[in-house]
C-alpha positions as CSV (number, residue, x, y, z in Angstrom):
1,M,134.1,-230.0,-30.6
2,K,130.3,-230.0,-31.6
3,R,129.2,-230.9,-27.9
4,F,131.4,-228.2,-26.5
5,L,130.3,-225.3,-29.1
6,L,126.5,-226.6,-28.6
7,L,127.3,-226.2,-24.3
8,L,128.8,-222.7,-25.1
9,V,125.5,-221.7,-27.2
10,L,123.2,-223.2,-24.4
11,L,125.3,-221.4,-21.6
12,S,124.8,-217.7,-23.3
13,A,121.1,-218.2,-23.7
14,V,120.5,-218.6,-20.3
15,A,123.8,-216.8,-18.2
16,P,122.0,-213.7,-16.5
17,G,125.5,-212.1,-17.1
18,D,125.6,-211.9,-21.0
19,V,127.6,-209.7,-23.1
20,R,124.2,-208.0,-24.6
21,A,122.7,-207.5,-21.3
22,Q,125.5,-205.6,-20.0
23,Q,125.9,-202.8,-23.0
24,P,124.1,-199.7,-22.0
25,T,120.3,-199.3,-23.5
26,A,120.3,-196.3,-26.0
27,K,117.9,-193.8,-24.9
28,V,115.4,-192.7,-27.5
29,P,114.9,-188.8,-27.6
30,A,111.5,-187.6,-26.7
31,A,109.7,-186.2,-30.0
32,T,110.6,-182.4,-30.4
33,F,110.5,-179.2,-32.3
34,T,112.5,-175.9,-32.0
35,N,111.7,-172.1,-32.5
36,P,111.3,-170.2,-35.0
37,L,109.1,-172.5,-37.6
38,P,110.0,-172.7,-40.6
39,V,107.0,-169.8,-41.8
40,K,107.7,-166.4,-42.5
41,F,104.6,-165.0,-41.6
42,G,103.7,-161.8,-39.3
43,D,100.4,-162.1,-37.4
44,P,99.8,-165.5,-37.5
45,Y,96.5,-166.9,-37.2
46,L,95.9,-170.6,-36.0
47,L,92.4,-172.6,-37.4
48,Q,91.8,-176.0,-36.2
49,T,89.3,-178.0,-38.6
50,R,89.0,-181.0,-40.1
51,G,91.5,-182.5,-38.1
52,M,94.1,-180.0,-39.7
53,Y,95.6,-176.8,-38.6
54,Y,95.8,-174.2,-41.0
55,M,98.1,-171.0,-40.4
56,Y,97.5,-167.7,-42.2
57,G,99.6,-164.8,-41.9
58,T,100.8,-161.3,-43.4
59,G,103.6,-161.7,-45.8
60,G,104.7,-165.0,-46.6
61,G,104.9,-164.5,-50.1
62,A,101.4,-163.4,-51.0
63,R,101.1,-160.4,-53.2
64,N,97.8,-158.4,-53.1
65,G,96.3,-161.2,-50.8
66,F,97.2,-164.0,-48.2
67,A,99.2,-167.4,-48.4
68,A,98.5,-170.2,-45.9
69,Y,100.4,-172.9,-44.4
70,Q,98.6,-176.5,-43.2
71,S,100.0,-179.1,-40.9
72,A,98.5,-182.2,-38.7
73,D,100.3,-181.9,-36.0
74,L,101.5,-177.9,-35.5
75,V,105.0,-179.0,-36.0
76,N,105.5,-180.1,-39.5
77,W,103.6,-177.0,-42.0
78,K,103.3,-177.5,-45.9
79,P,103.0,-174.7,-48.1
80,L,99.7,-174.4,-49.6
81,G,100.4,-170.9,-51.5
82,Q,98.1,-168.0,-51.9
83,V,94.3,-168.4,-50.9
84,Y,93.3,-164.9,-51.1
85,T,94.1,-162.6,-54.3
86,S,92.4,-159.2,-54.6
87,N,90.7,-158.1,-58.0
88,R,92.3,-155.1,-58.7
89,E,89.3,-154.2,-60.5
90,T,86.5,-154.8,-58.5
91,S,87.8,-155.7,-55.2
92,W,87.4,-152.6,-52.3
93,G,90.8,-153.6,-50.7
94,V,93.8,-152.5,-52.8
95,G,97.1,-152.2,-51.0
96,A,98.2,-153.3,-47.3
97,F,96.8,-156.6,-46.8
98,W,97.2,-157.5,-43.2
99,A,96.2,-159.8,-40.2
100,P,94.0,-162.6,-41.6
101,E,92.0,-164.7,-39.9
102,V,89.6,-167.4,-40.2
103,Y,86.5,-168.7,-39.0
104,E,84.4,-171.8,-39.4
105,V,80.7,-171.2,-39.7
106,K,78.0,-173.6,-40.9
107,G,80.8,-175.0,-42.9
108,K,81.6,-172.2,-44.6
109,Y,85.3,-170.6,-43.7
110,Y,84.9,-166.8,-43.5
111,L,88.2,-164.5,-43.6
112,F,88.4,-161.6,-41.6
113,F,91.4,-159.0,-43.0
114,S,92.4,-155.3,-43.2
115,A,93.2,-153.7,-46.4
116,Q,93.8,-150.5,-47.9
117,W,89.9,-148.9,-49.3
118,R,89.8,-148.1,-52.9
119,N,87.6,-145.4,-51.7
120,N,89.8,-142.8,-50.7
121,P,88.9,-139.1,-51.7
122,T,91.4,-137.5,-49.8
123,N,94.5,-139.7,-50.4
124,E,94.7,-140.8,-46.7
125,L,98.1,-142.5,-46.4
126,E,96.5,-144.8,-43.8
127,N,92.9,-145.4,-45.2
128,F,92.5,-149.2,-43.6
129,K,89.7,-150.7,-43.1
130,I,88.3,-154.7,-42.4
131,G,86.7,-156.8,-44.6
132,I,85.6,-160.5,-45.4
133,A,86.6,-163.4,-48.0
134,V,84.7,-166.9,-48.0
135,S,85.2,-170.0,-48.9
136,D,84.1,-173.3,-48.7
137,N,87.4,-174.7,-47.8
138,P,89.7,-173.5,-45.2
139,G,92.3,-173.8,-48.3
140,G,90.7,-171.6,-50.1
141,P,90.3,-170.3,-52.9
142,F,88.5,-167.6,-50.9
143,V,86.8,-164.6,-52.8
144,D,85.4,-161.2,-51.6
145,F,82.3,-161.8,-49.5
146,S,81.1,-157.9,-50.3
147,D,82.4,-155.1,-52.5
148,K,83.0,-153.0,-49.9
149,P,84.4,-153.0,-45.9
150,L,82.9,-154.6,-43.4
151,F,81.8,-150.8,-41.9
152,D,83.6,-147.5,-41.7
153,P,83.8,-145.8,-38.3
154,G,85.1,-142.8,-39.8
155,Y,88.8,-143.6,-38.9
156,P,91.5,-146.4,-40.4
157,I,90.9,-149.6,-38.5
158,I,93.1,-153.0,-38.9
159,D,93.7,-156.4,-36.9
160,A,90.2,-157.8,-36.9
161,N,89.3,-160.7,-34.6
162,V,86.2,-162.1,-34.0
163,F,84.9,-164.0,-31.0
164,F,82.0,-166.0,-30.8
165,D,80.2,-166.4,-27.3
166,K,78.3,-169.4,-25.8
167,N,74.8,-167.3,-26.2
168,G,75.3,-167.4,-29.9
169,R,76.1,-163.6,-30.1
170,V,79.2,-162.8,-31.9
171,Y,81.5,-159.7,-31.7
172,L,84.1,-157.7,-33.9
173,Y,87.7,-156.3,-31.6
174,Y,89.8,-154.3,-33.9
175,S,92.5,-151.6,-33.6
176,R,92.2,-147.7,-34.5
177,C,95.2,-146.9,-36.2
178,C,97.8,-144.6,-34.9
179,Y,97.3,-142.1,-38.0
180,K,96.1,-138.8,-37.3
181,H,95.4,-139.9,-33.7
182,A,97.5,-137.4,-31.7
183,V,96.6,-137.8,-27.9
184,E,97.7,-136.3,-24.5
185,S,99.7,-138.2,-21.7
186,D,102.5,-138.1,-19.3
187,I,104.3,-139.9,-22.2
188,A,103.6,-137.2,-24.7
189,A,104.9,-134.6,-22.2
190,L,107.8,-136.1,-21.3
191,A,108.4,-136.7,-25.1
192,R,108.0,-132.8,-25.9
193,K,110.5,-132.2,-22.8
194,N,112.7,-133.8,-23.8
195,G,113.1,-133.2,-27.4
196,W,111.9,-136.7,-28.8
197,F,109.0,-135.9,-30.5
198,K,105.9,-133.0,-30.7
199,E,103.3,-135.2,-30.5
200,I,102.7,-139.0,-29.4
201,E,99.8,-141.0,-31.7
202,E,98.3,-143.8,-30.8
203,S,95.9,-147.1,-31.5
204,W,93.2,-147.6,-29.3
205,V,91.1,-151.3,-29.3
206,Y,87.6,-151.4,-29.6
207,G,84.8,-153.5,-29.8
208,I,81.3,-154.0,-31.5
209,E,78.6,-156.7,-31.9
210,L,78.5,-158.4,-35.5
211,K,75.2,-159.4,-37.2
212,P,75.4,-163.3,-37.6
213,D,75.4,-163.2,-41.1
214,F,78.5,-160.9,-41.2
215,S,76.6,-158.1,-43.1
216,G,77.2,-155.5,-40.7
217,V,77.7,-154.2,-37.2
218,I,75.1,-153.9,-34.4
219,G,75.2,-150.7,-32.1
220,E,78.5,-148.2,-32.1
221,P,82.0,-149.3,-31.5
222,V,82.9,-149.7,-27.8
223,L,86.3,-148.6,-26.4
224,L,88.1,-151.4,-24.6
225,L,91.8,-150.8,-24.3
226,R,94.3,-148.0,-24.9
227,P,97.8,-146.7,-24.1
228,P,97.8,-145.4,-20.0
229,V,97.5,-141.6,-19.9
230,S,99.0,-141.3,-16.3
231,S,103.2,-142.3,-16.3
232,A,102.2,-143.6,-12.7
233,D,100.1,-146.3,-14.3
234,K,102.3,-149.6,-13.8
235,Q,101.5,-150.4,-17.6
236,A,102.8,-147.2,-19.2
237,E,106.4,-148.2,-18.8
238,W,106.2,-151.4,-21.0
239,E,103.7,-150.0,-23.4
240,S,105.8,-147.0,-23.9
241,R,109.2,-148.5,-24.8
242,S,108.8,-147.6,-28.8
243,V,108.4,-143.7,-27.5
244,T,111.4,-143.4,-24.6
245,S,113.6,-145.4,-26.8
246,G,113.4,-142.9,-29.7
247,E,111.7,-145.4,-32.1
248,V,108.8,-143.3,-33.2
249,N,105.9,-141.2,-32.3
250,R,103.5,-143.7,-31.6
251,R,101.9,-146.4,-29.1
252,W,100.2,-149.0,-29.9
253,T,97.7,-151.1,-28.7
254,E,96.6,-153.8,-31.1
255,G,96.8,-157.2,-32.5
256,S,93.9,-158.3,-30.1
257,V,92.7,-162.0,-29.6
258,T,89.7,-163.1,-27.4
259,F,88.6,-165.9,-25.8
260,R,86.4,-166.8,-22.6
261,K,87.6,-169.5,-19.8
262,D,85.4,-169.9,-16.6
263,N,83.6,-166.9,-17.2
264,T,86.3,-164.6,-17.6
265,Y,86.8,-162.9,-20.9
266,Y,90.6,-162.5,-21.5
267,L,91.5,-159.8,-24.0
268,M,95.4,-160.1,-25.1
269,Y,96.9,-157.3,-26.9
270,S,100.2,-156.0,-28.2
271,A,101.9,-152.9,-27.7
272,N,104.7,-151.0,-29.2
273,H,106.2,-150.5,-33.1
274,F,105.6,-154.0,-34.6
275,G,109.0,-153.4,-37.0
276,G,111.0,-152.6,-33.6
277,Q,112.4,-154.7,-30.6
278,N,109.9,-154.0,-27.8
279,Y,106.8,-155.4,-29.2
280,A,105.6,-157.7,-26.7
281,V,101.9,-158.9,-25.7
282,G,99.8,-158.1,-22.7
283,Y,96.3,-158.8,-21.6
284,A,93.3,-157.9,-19.7
285,T,90.1,-159.4,-18.3
286,S,86.6,-158.6,-18.0
287,A,83.1,-160.3,-17.2
288,S,81.5,-158.8,-20.1
289,P,82.5,-159.5,-23.9
290,L,82.5,-155.4,-24.1
291,G,84.4,-154.5,-21.1
292,P,85.1,-153.0,-19.0
293,F,88.6,-154.7,-19.0
294,K,91.1,-154.2,-16.5
295,K,95.1,-155.1,-17.6
296,A,96.6,-157.5,-16.2
297,G,99.7,-157.1,-13.0
298,N,102.1,-159.4,-14.7
299,N,102.1,-157.6,-18.1
300,P,103.9,-158.1,-20.4
301,V,103.8,-161.7,-20.5
302,L,105.7,-162.0,-23.5
303,E,108.5,-160.2,-24.4
304,K,112.0,-159.6,-25.9
305,N,114.6,-161.9,-24.4
306,T,117.7,-160.1,-25.1
307,G,118.3,-159.1,-21.9
308,K,118.0,-162.5,-20.7
309,G,121.0,-163.7,-23.0
310,G,118.6,-164.5,-25.5
311,T,118.2,-163.4,-29.5
312,V,114.5,-163.1,-29.9
313,T,112.8,-159.5,-30.0
314,G,109.4,-158.2,-31.6
315,T,107.3,-160.9,-30.0
316,G,103.7,-159.8,-30.9
317,H,100.4,-160.0,-32.6
318,N,99.7,-163.7,-31.5
319,S,96.9,-165.9,-31.6
320,I,95.9,-169.3,-29.7
321,T,95.7,-173.0,-30.3
322,Y,95.5,-176.2,-29.0
323,S,97.3,-179.4,-28.9
324,P,95.9,-182.1,-30.9
325,D,94.3,-183.8,-27.8
326,G,93.1,-180.5,-26.8
327,K,95.0,-180.4,-23.6
328,E,97.6,-178.0,-24.1
329,M,97.0,-174.3,-24.9
330,F,99.6,-172.7,-27.3
331,C,100.5,-169.2,-28.1
332,V,101.2,-168.4,-31.6
333,Y,103.1,-165.2,-32.6
334,H,105.4,-163.7,-35.0
335,A,109.1,-162.7,-33.9
336,R,112.6,-161.8,-34.8
337,T,116.1,-163.4,-34.1
338,S,119.5,-162.4,-34.4
339,A,119.5,-165.2,-37.4
340,T,116.4,-163.9,-38.9
341,G,117.1,-160.5,-39.1
342,D,114.2,-158.0,-39.9
343,E,112.3,-161.1,-41.5
344,R,109.4,-162.2,-38.8
345,V,109.2,-165.6,-38.2
346,V,106.4,-168.0,-36.3
347,F,107.0,-169.0,-33.0
348,I,104.8,-171.4,-30.7
349,D,104.9,-171.8,-27.3
350,R,103.0,-173.2,-24.2
351,M,100.7,-171.0,-22.5
352,T,98.6,-171.5,-19.2
353,V,95.3,-169.9,-17.7
354,K,94.8,-170.5,-14.2
355,N,93.3,-168.4,-11.4
356,G,92.7,-165.5,-14.1
357,R,96.0,-165.4,-14.9
358,I,98.0,-166.1,-18.0
359,T,101.4,-167.3,-18.4
360,V,103.4,-167.7,-21.6
361,N,106.4,-170.1,-21.4
362,G,108.1,-168.0,-24.1
363,P,110.1,-166.9,-26.7
364,T,112.3,-170.5,-26.6
365,T,114.6,-171.4,-29.2
366,V,115.4,-174.3,-27.4
367,P,114.1,-177.9,-28.0
368,Q,110.7,-178.5,-26.5
369,R,108.6,-181.6,-26.5
370,V,105.8,-181.7,-29.4
371,P,102.1,-180.9,-28.6
372,S,99.9,-183.7,-26.7
373,G,98.2,-185.9,-29.0
374,R,100.7,-185.9,-32.1
């Protein structure tokens, strides 16, 4: 009997059709992530530094300032809590803290943000300006760089974005608020004719050179982007949806982000009401950081997908980042879903730039592979 059992053991070890070989091999699923991320931010901005990613945004539980998150892979995010808090007694900003972006310069971290300016002798409802806070660490704490805004162009401004060119020059891009900025256009005439609104206010994107030490600006602001005046302009339809749908009497051009690739400057921007379903992203290109910029023919490159059976609306105010190995480019933006309601949450979707054309592969809500190099 022992010899028989030994023979069975030997045969099972060498037989080509053994039981184990006939069992189906279990497939190990590729690592994936799914939008939206578990981050409740508006206006998300990502900084990659010290081998980590840091995300800053509007809201997220912060009061009189900004909160942040940290990640090693763009997928798993750790809350860092509030990283900047306005000093109610001495800070220039006293409310409406929006759209933070952080930049690393010579070992320091500079947080550019929008806020309501304390100096408001005429009690304007929108008295927004742009300021800076600084820290030795990307996770803060950040403290005010100055006791006043960066500059005052004479109208309310928001949504600072800073671009560092290869020649060492630095540029600030921002949005002039719609507030008290009524503009005549074909859309404004249509709104009056149909009884929608008496006037249409607009926000415009400007650019200006920054002093290298961030102590102020150089020269005068240059108008870069605005909503179309003519309804014959191909951009007019999508950039006017907040008006033509009856949401609000405003057309926005805001939330800009600038980057350079192959000697072309790309200026991405958001149009329509950030609180509505029609918020969407387009872009323009130029051979110079201060324009003139030409809007792209394939705009918008990111918009709601409810018309295609999806659940995502309000896609906008994006920033860009790269995978851990630098091989993939991502669009980072806020949006809403049928599940999240009015709360803005963060999405990260792949984007490509080829032959002067931007493509954003989103919004997605199905599993996708994790960023390369993770």
